[in-house]
PLY file of the C-alpha trace (Angstrom):
ply
format ascii 1.0
element vertex 232
property float x
property float y
property float z
element edge 231
property int vertex1
property int vertex2
end_header
12.92 -16.64 12.84
15.55 -13.92 12.64
14.99 -10.91 10.39
17.40 -11.93 7.63
15.91 -15.43 7.39
12.34 -14.11 7.40
13.12 -11.60 4.67
14.80 -14.17 2.46
11.92 -16.59 2.99
9.38 -14.03 1.81
11.49 -12.71 -1.03
11.84 -16.27 -2.28
8.08 -16.87 -2.00
7.28 -13.66 -3.85
9.80 -14.43 -6.58
8.38 -17.95 -6.96
4.82 -16.61 -7.25
5.94 -14.08 -9.86
7.75 -16.76 -11.83
4.70 -19.03 -11.70
2.65 -16.15 -13.15
5.16 -15.62 -15.96
6.40 -12.36 -14.49
9.95 -11.23 -13.72
10.71 -11.72 -10.00
11.75 -8.09 -9.67
8.32 -6.89 -10.84
6.85 -7.48 -7.36
8.12 -5.81 -4.21
7.69 -6.79 -0.59
6.12 -4.14 1.63
6.30 -5.19 5.28
3.10 -4.15 7.06
4.70 -3.14 10.33
1.86 -1.95 12.57
2.49 -2.78 16.25
6.03 -3.95 15.44
8.43 -2.00 17.67
11.15 0.16 16.19
13.92 -2.02 17.60
12.54 -5.04 15.72
12.24 -3.03 12.50
15.86 -1.98 12.94
16.79 -5.66 12.65
14.96 -5.82 9.33
16.61 -2.61 8.18
20.02 -4.03 9.02
19.08 -7.16 7.03
18.40 -5.03 3.96
14.71 -4.09 4.11
14.45 -0.30 3.89
10.76 0.23 3.07
7.93 -0.32 5.56
4.17 0.22 5.60
2.37 1.73 8.61
-1.38 1.86 9.32
-1.66 4.41 12.10
-0.36 7.96 12.15
0.17 8.14 15.92
2.22 4.94 15.97
4.25 6.03 12.97
4.94 9.45 14.46
6.69 7.78 17.39
8.37 5.03 15.41
9.77 6.71 12.29
12.25 9.03 14.07
13.71 6.00 15.83
14.69 4.36 12.53
17.49 5.42 10.17
16.78 8.29 7.81
17.36 5.92 4.89
14.07 4.15 5.71
11.18 4.84 3.37
7.61 4.73 4.62
4.27 3.97 3.01
0.96 4.78 4.68
-1.41 1.85 4.12
-4.25 2.49 6.60
-7.40 4.54 6.41
-6.46 8.22 6.48
-8.52 10.87 8.26
-8.33 14.42 6.93
-7.13 15.74 10.29
-4.09 13.45 10.05
-3.08 14.48 6.53
-0.40 16.96 7.65
1.47 14.19 9.46
0.96 11.72 6.61
2.51 14.17 4.15
5.36 14.92 6.54
6.31 11.30 7.19
5.32 9.15 4.21
6.73 8.76 0.72
3.62 7.03 -0.65
0.04 7.16 0.66
-1.89 4.08 -0.50
-5.35 4.94 0.78
-6.73 7.97 -1.10
-10.41 7.32 -1.69
-12.25 10.65 -1.86
-12.03 14.08 -3.42
-11.89 15.95 -0.08
-9.02 13.75 1.09
-7.18 14.19 -2.21
-7.52 17.97 -2.07
-6.41 18.10 1.56
-3.30 16.09 0.68
-2.54 18.50 -2.16
-2.99 21.50 0.15
-0.72 20.12 2.85
1.88 18.96 0.31
1.99 22.42 -1.29
2.50 23.96 2.14
5.34 21.51 2.75
6.91 22.11 -0.67
6.48 18.46 -1.62
4.97 16.42 -4.44
3.07 13.70 -2.60
2.87 10.31 -4.30
-0.45 8.54 -3.78
-2.44 5.49 -4.79
-6.19 5.55 -5.31
-7.83 2.98 -3.06
-10.67 1.15 -4.82
-13.28 -0.98 -3.07
-13.57 -3.49 -5.90
-15.74 -5.88 -3.83
-18.21 -3.19 -2.75
-17.90 -4.16 0.92
-19.48 -1.60 3.24
-16.86 -2.35 5.90
-13.95 -1.46 3.63
-12.47 1.89 2.67
-12.07 2.77 -0.99
-13.92 4.54 -3.75
-16.27 2.71 -6.10
-14.54 1.55 -9.29
-16.59 3.99 -11.37
-15.29 6.91 -9.27
-11.60 6.18 -9.83
-11.36 8.04 -13.14
-12.74 11.28 -11.74
-10.41 11.11 -8.75
-7.36 10.57 -10.94
-8.43 13.33 -13.33
-8.75 15.72 -10.40
-5.40 14.62 -9.00
-3.77 15.33 -12.34
-5.04 18.91 -12.13
-3.48 19.46 -8.70
0.11 20.69 -8.48
1.31 18.71 -5.46
-0.15 15.23 -5.90
1.08 12.43 -8.17
-1.04 9.31 -8.67
1.19 6.27 -9.13
-1.45 3.53 -9.29
-4.26 1.76 -7.47
-4.72 -0.13 -4.19
-7.34 -2.49 -2.79
-8.03 -4.58 0.30
-9.83 -7.69 -0.86
-12.36 -9.69 1.18
-10.95 -12.59 3.15
-11.64 -16.07 1.82
-10.30 -19.29 3.31
-9.29 -20.31 -0.20
-7.12 -17.48 -1.61
-8.16 -18.41 -5.15
-11.62 -17.06 -4.31
-9.98 -13.67 -3.75
-8.32 -13.68 -7.14
-11.27 -12.21 -9.12
-11.10 -9.05 -6.98
-7.44 -8.58 -7.85
-8.22 -9.25 -11.50
-10.85 -6.51 -11.41
-8.39 -3.98 -10.04
-5.84 -4.88 -12.72
-8.52 -4.63 -15.40
-9.59 -1.24 -14.08
-5.99 -0.06 -14.22
-5.78 -1.16 -17.85
-9.06 0.56 -18.73
-7.93 3.83 -17.15
-4.57 3.75 -18.89
-6.10 2.91 -22.26
-8.93 5.44 -22.06
-6.93 8.38 -20.74
-3.28 7.69 -21.50
-2.42 7.72 -17.80
0.55 5.84 -16.39
-0.49 3.83 -13.33
2.42 1.46 -12.72
1.65 0.41 -9.14
-0.93 -2.10 -7.96
-0.87 -2.48 -4.17
-2.86 -5.62 -3.41
-2.45 -8.90 -1.61
-1.43 -9.74 1.94
0.01 -12.72 3.81
-2.92 -15.05 3.05
-3.55 -14.17 -0.59
-0.30 -12.65 -1.91
0.18 -15.35 -4.57
-3.28 -14.76 -6.04
-2.57 -11.02 -6.11
0.77 -11.54 -7.83
-0.89 -13.77 -10.43
-3.19 -10.84 -11.22
-0.54 -8.14 -11.47
0.34 -6.89 -7.98
3.52 -4.82 -7.82
3.42 -4.31 -4.02
2.30 -7.02 -1.59
1.67 -6.00 2.01
3.00 -8.76 4.27
2.43 -8.41 8.01
1.84 -11.48 10.17
3.66 -13.77 7.76
6.82 -11.73 8.21
6.57 -10.57 11.83
4.38 -13.26 13.38
1.06 -12.89 15.19
0.50 -9.49 16.73
-1.51 -8.23 19.67
-4.87 -6.62 18.91
-4.64 -2.91 18.09
-6.69 -0.45 20.13
-8.77 2.06 18.12
-6.91 5.15 16.92
-7.67 8.26 18.97
0 1
1 2
2 3
3 4
4 5
5 6
6 7
7 8
8 9
9 10
10 11
11 12
12 13
13 14
14 15
15 16
16 17
17 18
18 19
19 20
20 21
21 22
22 23
23 24
24 25
25 26
26 27
27 28
28 29
29 30
30 31
31 32
32 33
33 34
34 35
35 36
36 37
37 38
38 39
39 40
40 41
41 42
42 43
43 44
44 45
45 46
46 47
47 48
48 49
49 50
50 51
51 52
52 53
53 54
54 55
55 56
56 57
57 58
58 59
59 60
60 61
61 62
62 63
63 64
64 65
65 66
66 67
67 68
68 69
69 70
70 71
71 72
72 73
73 74
74 75
75 76
76 77
77 78
78 79
79 80
80 81
81 82
82 83
83 84
84 85
85 86
86 87
87 88
88 89
89 90
90 91
91 92
92 93
93 94
94 95
95 96
96 97
97 98
98 99
99 100
100 101
101 102
102 103
103 104
104 105
105 106
106 107
107 108
108 109
109 110
110 111
111 112
112 113
113 114
114 115
115 116
116 117
117 118
118 119
119 120
120 121
121 122
122 123
123 124
124 125
125 126
126 127
127 128
128 129
129 130
130 131
131 132
132 133
133 134
134 135
135 136
136 137
137 138
138 139
139 140
140 141
141 142
142 143
143 144
144 145
145 146
146 147
147 148
148 149
149 150
150 151
151 152
152 153
153 154
154 155
155 156
156 157
157 158
158 159
159 160
160 161
161 162
162 163
163 164
164 165
165 166
166 167
167 168
168 169
169 170
170 171
171 172
172 173
173 174
174 175
175 176
176 177
177 178
178 179
179 180
180 181
181 182
182 183
183 184
184 185
185 186
186 187
187 188
188 189
189 190
190 191
191 192
192 193
193 194
194 195
195 196
196 197
197 198
198 199
199 200
200 201
201 202
202 203
203 204
204 205
205 206
206 207
207 208
208 209
209 210
210 211
211 212
212 213
213 214
214 215
215 216
216 217
217 218
218 219
219 220
220 221
221 222
222 223
223 224
224 225
225 226
226 227
227 228
228 229
229 230
230 231
């Protein structure tokens, strides 16, 4: 499938899922999860009108981003190590995966040095899976409060990676919990947390039904990908 056809296919699916949930189609945005996809292929998607991409690995992004037009915007959606924060701040408009106080403070430090206000999402492990990144739901408030005291970080919402279930409807309660947490934090503290990054190729419709504003679509958009070797 060529890039323009693939994009339209997924935009139509996302709009249909939003409509089925009683939401405006424009309230949900496609974020292509482009790990292992070469720059020349992403250029086809850029030329077809997709200007925002999500990368999981700093080393891959460092090589890929300069090869794409400057008008591209980049989100970091993988687990972020503190020793990679400088590059993440340099290359990415939004970091989805902030899940600890040390990481948050390192991002603020590197953003101040770069003269930038770094937009972030707080990653929450709503399912409590030991294999997943993310803070516990009860830790989110303290992380956001600390972020709001830092001069070079701006929290724009929450993110989660839900457990895989063959039936996507079984994933839906996890998305509902993240949306409920967002509402609790906004109501209790008066914070504005407009973004909910949740849902992928398999379970995007369930995520949209529960309030997702960004859905991270990888294999559904780009096709099956080769296994990724561990980051150095």
